[in-house]
N, C-alpha and C positions, 0 to 999 in steps of 0.2 A: 268435098261434101259440105253443104250448108245446112245448119240446124236452126229451127225456129227458137227465138229467144224467150218466148212466152212460157211461163211456168206451166207444167202438165202437158204442154203440146209437144208431141214427138214427131212432127213432120220434118222430113229431110229431103234434099234436092234429088238424091239418087232414087228415091221411091215414090214420092208424091209429086204430082204435076202442078202444084200451086206455085205462084210467083213468090219471090222473096225481096222485100223492100229494105233499103238502108234506113238508118236513123237520120232525122234532120240534122243538118250541120249547125243550126241555131241551137245554142246550149240549152236554153229554156224549154224549147220544144222537145229536144232529145231527152231531157230530164223528165218531162211529163210522160213521154212514151215509156221510159224505163220504169217509172212508178206504177204505170198501168200494167206492166208485165209481171210485177210482183216477184222478181228474182232476188231472194235474200241470200242465196248461196254464193253469189259473186257479183262484181260490178259490171258495168257496160263497157264493152270494147267497140267504140263507135266505128272503127274501121272494118271490123270483121263480123260483128253481130248483125243478124237480119230478123225480120218478122214476116211470117208467111202471110199470103193474101187472104187466108181464111178468117183472119181477124179484122178485116176491113170490109165495110159495106160495099157490095158490088165488086169486091176485090180490087178496089181502086185506092191508091195511097193518099189521094187528096182528101179522102173521107176520114183519115185517121183511124188508129186501132180502137175499136169500140166493142168487138165481139170476143168475149173471154168465157172460159168454162164456169167461172164463179158468178157471172151475171145472173141476177134474179128479177123476175121469174125466168126460167130457162126456155130457150126457144129452139125450134127446129130450123136450121138455116139451109135446109136442103132446097128451099124455094128461091135462094139467092141467085141461082144460075138461070132461073126463069123470070121473065119480066111480063107477067100477065096482069092486066088491069082488074082490079077487084072493087067491089062497092066498099065505101067507107065503113069501118067497123062501127058497132054500136058504142054508145057513150060508155057503157060498162067495160068493154074491151079496151077502149082508149084510156080510161082511168086506170085500168090494170097495168097498162104499159107505163104510163106516167108515174104511177106510185111504186114502181118496182125498184127504183134506184138506178135504172139503166139510163145512161146519159145519151139522149138523142139529139142534143143541140149541135153536135159536131157532124151529124149526117147531112151530106149535101143533097138536098131534094130540089134544087133549082131546076126548073124546066119539067117538073113532074107534077102530076095532079095529086090531090090528097089521097086518092085511091091508090096511086102508084106508090107513094111514100109509105103508106101503111101496109102495102102488100109485101114490104121487105121482111116483115116479121110475122111468123106464124106460130102462135103459142102452142107448145106441146108439154103439158104438165107431167106426162109420164116419163120425160127424158130430162136429165140434168145438164146435158151439154150438147154440143154439135155432134150428130151421129157420124159425120165425116172423119171425126177424130176417134182414136182407139179408146179414149177414156169415157166415151158415152155409156152411161148405165141408167137403168130405170131408177127412179127416185125411191121406190119401195125397196129395191135391191140394196141401195146405199144405206138406208135406214137399218135394214136387217144386218148388213155387214158391220156397221158401226156398233150395233148392239152386241153382236158376237165378239167383236174385238174388245169391247168394254168388259164383258164377262171373262174373257180369256185373261185380260190384264189383271182383274181382281183375283182370278185363280192362281196366277203366277206369283202375285204379291203375297198371297196367303202361304204358298209353298216356301217362299223366301223367308218369311217370318218364322215358319216352323223350323226350317233348317238352322236359322240363327239362334233359335231358342235351344236346340239340341246340340249345337256345336260347342265343344269344350274350349275354353280359352287356352292360348299357348302357355306353356310352362315358362315361368320367369322368376327373377330374384324376388319380386314383391310377394309372390305366392308363398314363399318359405321364409322370408326374412324375419318374421315375428315368431318363428319357432326354432329354437336352438337345436332341438332333436332332429328335426328335418334337415337343417343346415349341416349338422354333423353326419347324418346318414348319406346325403348326396355328395358333399364335398370334403368330408373329414375336417372341416374347419368350423370354428365358432363364428358367430356373426361379426364380432369385432375384428377378428383375424381376416375374415373374407373382405371386409370393408377396407382394411389396411392394404391388402394386396390389390384390391380393385383400384383404390386411389393411386397406388404406385403405377399400375399398368396404364391408367388413364393419362398419365403424363407423357407417355411415349406415342409417337406416330407409328402406325402399323402399315406395313406393306404386305398384303396378302399374297400367299404363294401362288394362287391361281390368277392373280392379276385383277381381280374385281372385288369390290367391297360390298358385303351383304348389309347394306345400310338400313334395311327394314328391321334389323335386330340391334339393340343398343349394346355397347361395349360390355356392360355389366352382365347381361345375359349371355354374351359370347364367352366370357370368363367362366360363368356358371356351367355352361355346356362343356367346356374343356376340363374342368375339375370333375364333373360327373363321369366323363369318359375315363379319366385317369383313376378315379377312385373305385368306380363300379365296373369299369370296362364294358359299358353298355354298347350294344351293336349300334352302327350308324343309323339303321332304319328305325330303331327305337327312339333314338334322339331326334331323328327327323320328324317322327310322329309327335313327340312331346313338344317340340319347338315350332311345329307347323312349317317345315321347310323341306328341302330335298337332301338326299344323302350327300350329293356333291357339295352343297352349302355346309353341311356338318364337317365334311372332311377338310374343306378350305378353312373354316374357323379353327378346327382342332389343331391342324399342323401348324398354322400360323401362330397360335397362342402358345403352343408347346415350345416353339423356337423362341418366342418372345420371353417366356418365363425362364427358359434356360439362360438366355443372354442377361436377364436382369438378376435373377436370384443365384445362378450358379457362377457365371463368369464375373458378375459384378460384386457379389457378396461372398459366397461360399469358398471360392477358389483363392481369393486374395485377402480375405479378412478373417481374423480370429480374435475374439475378445481377449483383453489382457487379463492377467491374474488378479489385478485389482478389481476389475469389473466382475470377475467370477466370484470373488470373496463377498462382494456387496450383495449378491443374490444367492449365496450358497445356502442350501437347506441344513438343518441341524444334524441330520444323519451323517454329513460329511465332517463332523466335528474332529475326527481323528485324521482327516485328510485335507487340512486347510490349504495346502499348497497345490491341491488338484486343479488342473486347468482343462483337462480333456478326458473323456471316456471314449475309447474307440473300439470298433469291432468291424468285421467284414460282413457285407450283405450280398447275397446272391439273388438274381432274378432270372427266371426261366426265359429262354428265347427259342425261336424256330431253329430247326436243324439246318445247318449250312449245307449247300450243295457240295462244296469242296471237301474232300476227305481230310486234307491237311488242317482246314478250319474246324472240322468236327473233332479232331484230336485235341485241339487247343481249347475248345469251348466245353468239352465234356467234363462234368464235375463228378467225381466218384462219391463225394459227400452227399450231393443232391440226386445222384443217378439220373442226371438229365443234362441237357446243354444249357448253359447259363452264362451270364455276364456278372462280374464281381466288382464291388466297390468298397472302399473303406470309409466308414461314416464316423465323424467325431461329434460328440454330444457334450455340452457344458454341464457342470454340476446341477444347474437348475432345470435341466431337461431340454434345453434349446439346441437344435442341430446347428452347429456352427462351422462344420467342415464336411465336404463330400468330395471324394476323389473322383477322377475320371474312371470310366468303365474299362475293365480288363477282361480278357477271356477267363471263363470259369475254371480252367485248369491252372491258372496262375496262383501261386501261393500268397498267403497273406503277408509274409515277410517281404516278398519281392514288391508287392504293391506299396507297402509302407516306405520302402526304400526308394522306389522309383517315383512316388507321388510327391516327394520333397515336402511332405507335411511337417517334418521335424524342423525344417528351416524357419518355420514361423514360431517356434518355441524358443524360450530363453533358459539359461541355466537356473536350476532350482524348481522348474515347473514339473508337477507330478502328472503322469499319464496312467490311467487305469485301463487295463486290457486283460485278455486271457493269457495263459502261460506262455504260449509260443510267441505272440507278439510282444509281450512284456520283455522277454529275453532278448528279442531282436532290438527293441528300442534301447534297452540297457547297453547293448554292445555298440550300437550306432552312436549313442550319447558319449560313450567312453572314447570312441574315435574322434568325436568332435573336440 
């Protein structure tokens, strides 16, 4: 199937019975034809592109393509198939044709009388194109359609401006960074602490669990989303509405950053590092005046969890103290209130003594270090230290 190369012409060889001419092999001539066709969407393929005979006077290639939909004034070319002699047009009609911008210099009128040459064009002001083409429309109809299109565009632009004015901006760090109360409410961190954690996280490259990077949201806002989920346990849909994204994006960001924070803060700091007694004394508050050798204050912390499917796991995770299924961890706090040690999680039915013994927390302490704890744990620590 061959298609006409001219813009707006929908003639094709399987449907229309017009002829299809190749472009000239001479580069300058082919370039001239291509310019006349006004195809901005693609370039010319001189081997395959064709122009139908409807764009040539008398349907002859030697006359060159001169008949196009955008030629003004617009003509009715229905008379091209008939070669009837007519009387020369009046001077007014001739001047209208010459002043229209229509190039008649390429039309071959050799061997024709003036009447025959002028009979090739019959002016039809009510049409804008060749009626043989599907894009022929009355001029008044085109004006009316253009007016309606302009009005529709203005109406849509007004709706867009209205929606933009009513749309709330996405939640971000900048919207709460100047208010410490809001920062504490959403993240439980002060602005300086949040900035320190953010700077630390920014140093690491992140591999997202779902395999794709939500690049539309910067890393600081992703950290804020994660801390809001941890602190307030906000539903995924609520966070998606706040940050203008999908629930899948929220889940991808949250799981990734929880793993990242665990690797940086827990495995990198909490599990393998505990401040020395000298550092603890340098920041020890006055209320510890009678406990100057205190290095750590410890206690067990329990967090509720879902009920396991296995009956055996249910018996291990059920805590009689909390009357619920929990996981337990021993937390160590320095005298100045800084969390310096967190053990791994154990089933809620595990005793505090077993956790202290199994976590190997005491291996990071030295002789003479004081540990403050409740009665049961204190007795256990004393026995263990005696064994050491």
